[in-house]
C-alpha positions in Angstrom: -34.4 -32.6 -32.1 -36.0 -29.7 -31.1 -33.5 -26.7 -30.8 -33.0 -25.5 -27.2 -34.3 -22.4 -26.0 -31.1 -22.2 -23.5 -27.8 -23.3 -24.6 -24.6 -22.8 -22.2 -21.6 -24.0 -23.8 -18.3 -24.1 -21.9 -19.2 -21.7 -19.3 -16.2 -20.8 -16.9 -16.5 -18.7 -13.6 -13.9 -18.3 -10.9 -14.1 -16.2 -7.7 -10.6 -15.7 -7.1 -8.6 -19.4 -6.8 -12.0 -21.2 -6.6 -13.0 -22.5 -10.2 -17.2 -22.6 -9.2 -17.7 -23.7 -12.8 -15.5 -25.6 -14.8 -16.4 -25.6 -18.5 -20.1 -26.4 -18.3 -22.2 -27.1 -21.0 -26.0 -27.7 -20.7 -29.2 -27.1 -22.6 -32.7 -26.5 -21.7 -35.4 -27.6 -24.2 -38.5 -26.2 -24.9 -41.6 -27.4 -23.0 -39.3 -29.3 -20.2 -38.5 -29.2 -16.8 -34.7 -29.7 -16.3 -34.1 -30.8 -12.6 -30.4 -29.6 -11.6 -29.3 -31.3 -8.5 -25.7 -31.5 -6.6 -24.5 -30.8 -3.0 -23.8 -27.4 -1.8 -21.2 -25.7 -3.8 -21.4 -27.7 -6.9 -22.3 -24.6 -8.8 -25.9 -24.9 -9.7 -26.8 -21.5 -8.1 -23.4 -20.0 -9.9 -24.7 -21.4 -13.1 -28.5 -19.9 -12.9 -26.7 -16.7 -11.7 -24.9 -17.0 -15.1 -28.2 -17.6 -16.9 -30.4 -15.0 -15.2 -27.5 -12.1 -16.0 -26.4 -11.4 -12.4 -22.9 -12.8 -13.1 -20.8 -12.7 -16.0 -18.9 -15.8 -17.1 -15.2 -15.6 -17.5 -15.7 -17.6 -20.7 -18.2 -19.5 -22.8 -21.0 -19.1 -25.2 -24.7 -18.1 -24.0 -27.6 -18.6 -26.5 -31.1 -18.1 -25.8 -34.0 -19.0 -28.0 -31.3 -19.2 -30.7 -29.8 -15.9 -30.1 -26.1 -15.6 -29.2 -26.2 -13.2 -26.5 -22.5 -13.9 -25.0 -21.2 -10.9 -23.0 -24.3 -9.0 -23.4 -26.6 -10.8 -20.9 -27.6 -8.6 -17.7 -30.8 -9.2 -15.9 -32.7 -6.7 -17.9 -31.7 -8.3 -21.0 -32.6 -11.7 -19.5 -35.9 -10.5 -18.6 -36.4 -9.3 -22.1 -35.6 -12.7 -23.5 -38.2 -14.4 -21.2 -35.9 -15.5 -18.4 -37.2 -15.4 -14.7 -35.6 -16.6 -11.7 -36.7 -17.1 -8.2 -33.4 -17.1 -5.9 -32.9 -18.9 -2.7 -32.6 -15.6 -0.8 -36.1 -13.8 -1.4 -35.8 -10.2 -3.1 -39.2 -8.8 -2.4 -39.1 -5.4 -0.5 -40.5 -6.0 2.8 -42.2 -2.3 3.4 -44.0 -2.3 0.2 -47.3 -4.2 -0.5 -47.6 -7.5 -2.5 -49.0 -5.2 -5.6 -46.2 -2.8 -5.4 -43.5 -5.6 -5.2 -45.2 -7.1 -8.6 -45.1 -3.7 -10.2 -41.2 -3.7 -9.6 -40.7 -6.9 -11.8 -43.2 -5.5 -14.6 -42.5 -2.1 -15.0 -44.5 -2.1 -18.2 -47.5 -1.5 -15.5 -47.6 2.2 -15.5 -49.9 5.1 -15.5 -52.8 6.3 -13.3 -54.5 2.8 -13.0 -51.0 1.0 -12.3 -52.0 -0.2 -8.9 -55.2 -1.8 -9.9 -53.2 -3.7 -12.8 -50.6 -4.8 -10.4 -53.2 -6.3 -8.1 -54.9 -8.1 -10.9 -51.8 -9.3 -12.2 -50.4 -10.7 -8.8 -53.9 -12.1 -7.5 -54.6 -13.7 -10.7 -51.3 -15.8 -10.6 -51.4 -16.4 -6.8 -54.8 -18.2 -7.7 -53.5 -20.0 -10.5 -50.5 -21.5 -8.5 -51.7 -21.6 -5.1 -55.3 -21.9 -4.8 -56.6 -20.6 -1.5 -53.4 -18.9 -0.7 -54.8 -16.5 1.6 -52.6 -13.5 0.1 -54.1 -9.9 -0.3 -52.6 -7.9 -2.9 -52.5 -5.2 -0.5 -50.8 -7.0 2.0 -47.5 -5.4 3.3 -44.7 -7.9 2.7 -43.2 -7.5 5.7 -46.4 -8.9 7.8 -46.4 -12.0 5.6 -45.1 -15.4 6.9 -42.0 -16.7 5.1 -44.2 -19.2 3.2 -46.5 -16.7 2.1 -43.6 -14.3 1.0 -42.4 -17.4 -1.1 -45.4 -17.8 -2.9 -45.6 -13.9 -3.9 -42.2 -14.4 -5.2 -42.9 -17.4 -7.3 -46.0 -16.0 -8.7 -44.5 -12.8 -9.4 -41.9 -15.0 -11.8 -44.8 -16.8 -13.5 -46.9 -13.5 -14.2 -46.8 -12.1 -17.8 -47.3 -8.4 -19.0 -45.3 -7.6 -22.1 -42.6 -10.2 -21.9 -43.7 -14.0 -21.8 -42.0 -16.0 -19.3 -40.1 -18.6 -21.2 -37.7 -19.8 -18.9 -38.6 -19.7 -15.1 -35.4 -20.8 -12.7 -36.5 -22.1 -9.2 -34.0 -22.3 -6.9 -35.2 -24.3 -3.6 -38.8 -22.9 -4.1 -40.2 -25.2 -1.8 -37.8 -24.6 1.2 -40.4 -22.4 3.1 -43.5 -24.1 1.9 -45.4 -26.8 3.7 -46.5 -30.1 1.5 -49.7 -28.7 0.5 -48.3 -25.8 -1.1 -45.3 -27.4 -2.3 -47.8 -29.9 -4.1 -49.5 -27.1 -5.9 -46.3 -25.4 -6.8 -45.2 -28.8 -8.4 -48.3 -29.4 -10.3 -48.0 -25.7 -11.9 -44.9 -26.4 -13.1 -46.1 -29.3 -15.1 -48.9 -27.3 -16.4 -46.6 -24.6 -17.4 -44.2 -26.8 -19.4 -46.8 -29.0 -20.7 -48.3 -25.5 -22.3 -44.5 -24.9 -24.1 -42.5 -23.2 -20.9 -39.4 -24.3 -20.0 -38.3 -24.5 -16.5 -34.9 -25.4 -14.2 -35.8 -26.9 -10.9 -33.1 -26.8 -8.2 -34.1 -28.7 -5.0 -32.2 -31.0 -2.7 -35.6 -33.0 -2.2 -34.8 -35.6 -4.8 -38.4 -37.0 -4.5 -40.0 -33.8 -6.0 -36.8 -33.8 -8.6 -37.5 -37.2 -10.0 -41.6 -36.7 -9.9 -41.5 -33.2 -11.5 -38.3 -33.3 -14.0 -38.3 -34.5 -17.7 -34.4 -34.7 -17.5 -31.9 -34.5 -14.2 -28.4 -32.8 -14.6 -26.3 -33.7 -11.6 -23.5 -31.2 -10.9 -20.4 -32.0 -8.9 -17.3 -29.5 -8.2 -18.3 -26.9 -10.9 -19.2 -29.3 -13.6 -22.3 -31.5 -14.9 -21.3 -35.1 -14.3 -24.5 -36.9 -15.0 -27.4 -36.0 -17.3 -30.3 -38.4 -18.4 -33.9 -38.6 -18.5 -35.6 -38.4 -15.1 -37.0 -41.7 -15.6 -33.2 -43.2 -15.6 -32.6 -42.0 -12.1 -33.6 -43.1 -8.6 -32.7 -41.4 -5.1 -29.8 -43.9 -4.8 -28.4 -43.4 -7.9 -28.8 -39.5 -7.6 -26.9 -39.6 -4.7 -24.2 -41.8 -5.9 -23.9 -39.4 -8.9 -23.7 -36.0 -6.6 -20.4 -38.1 -4.9 -22.0 -39.1 -1.4 -22.4 -42.2 0.3 -26.3 -42.9 1.4 -26.6 -43.6 4.9 -29.4 -44.1 7.5 -28.3 -41.5 10.2 -29.7 -41.7 13.4 -29.0 -39.2 16.0 -27.1 -40.6 18.8 -26.1 -44.1 17.0 -22.5 -43.7 17.7 -22.9 -43.0 21.2 -25.0 -44.2 24.1 -28.3 -42.1 24.8 -28.1 -39.2 26.7 -30.4 -40.5 29.7 -30.4 -44.2 28.8 -30.5 -44.9 32.5 -33.7 -42.7 33.1 -37.4 -44.1 32.3 -38.8 -43.8 29.4 -41.6 -41.3 29.7 -43.1 -41.2 26.2 -42.5 -43.5 23.1 -43.7 -43.7 19.6 -43.5 -46.5 17.3 -42.8 -46.2 13.3 -45.9 -45.5 11.5 -44.7 -46.8 8.6 -41.8 -49.5 7.2 -38.5 -48.1 7.8 -39.9 -45.1 10.1 -38.2 -43.9 13.2 -39.3 -44.3 16.7 -39.0 -41.7 19.2 -38.5 -41.9 23.0 -38.3 -39.4 25.6 -36.6 -40.3 28.8 -37.6 -38.5 32.3 -35.8 -35.5 32.8 -35.1 -35.0 28.7 -36.3 -32.4 26.2 -36.7 -34.0 22.8 -37.0 -31.3 19.9 -39.2 -31.9 16.9 -38.1 -29.4 13.8 -39.7 -29.3 10.4 -41.8 -26.9 8.2 -45.8 -26.8 8.8 -47.7 -29.8 7.5 -44.9 -32.3 7.9 -46.4 -34.3 10.7 -45.2 -32.8 13.7 -48.5 -32.4 15.3 
């Protein structure tokens, strides 16, 4: 069996009386995408913050590429070992340009021509991950939409200067992306792991986890409760492993419609088997929410 590129062994982390991680043991192999799922508070982000050096575990062992770095893992040290992380909360500086933000993560870009080098670096990676992205390296980040900021954050993590990106952690990377951009990102993840890279993909969208991952780890209450090949899971088994009951929820199912007595002015039929119908009664406002490209229009 191939030696893991990352080994977390018996990792514990508490915040006061709350045990966020309860002796977690998990490995990441070269050339694989490991899906990490679980409800909010299961410990996914805490575990990845340990791996990226942002949190020091209370106990446990950490190895990266065969090197035991227990107690010595900092964000800078993690970067040197090729670990990159895209967090749920974007870390870009809104008052700087896209190229300047790329320079922050890649300090080896220096000298009189650093701006040109930073522009080329981030432009090339944006083109690879998100073809047709519409982002200029000279754009001020604060002027970009949230979706485009997410693209820049992701491209910055995959970009390579002196330190190779061996492990890329993506924590809810598609949360602000439309369906087209999300598809491009997940396709890039597959190309990246097929070329030998390793990726941890955290998402509440179980479909993209199953389709993109090689293996899936399920976390619940600070521990890993299930770990198997992605082909061994389906949506229902993942939900069951997370400890929840899958139910089809329809707003208003437990009570009478707000304006049931009013005449229906607009009504749509389900466009697919199992889809939802939608009715708007006279005097009623029905709101539609969702990211761009999810079918609202």
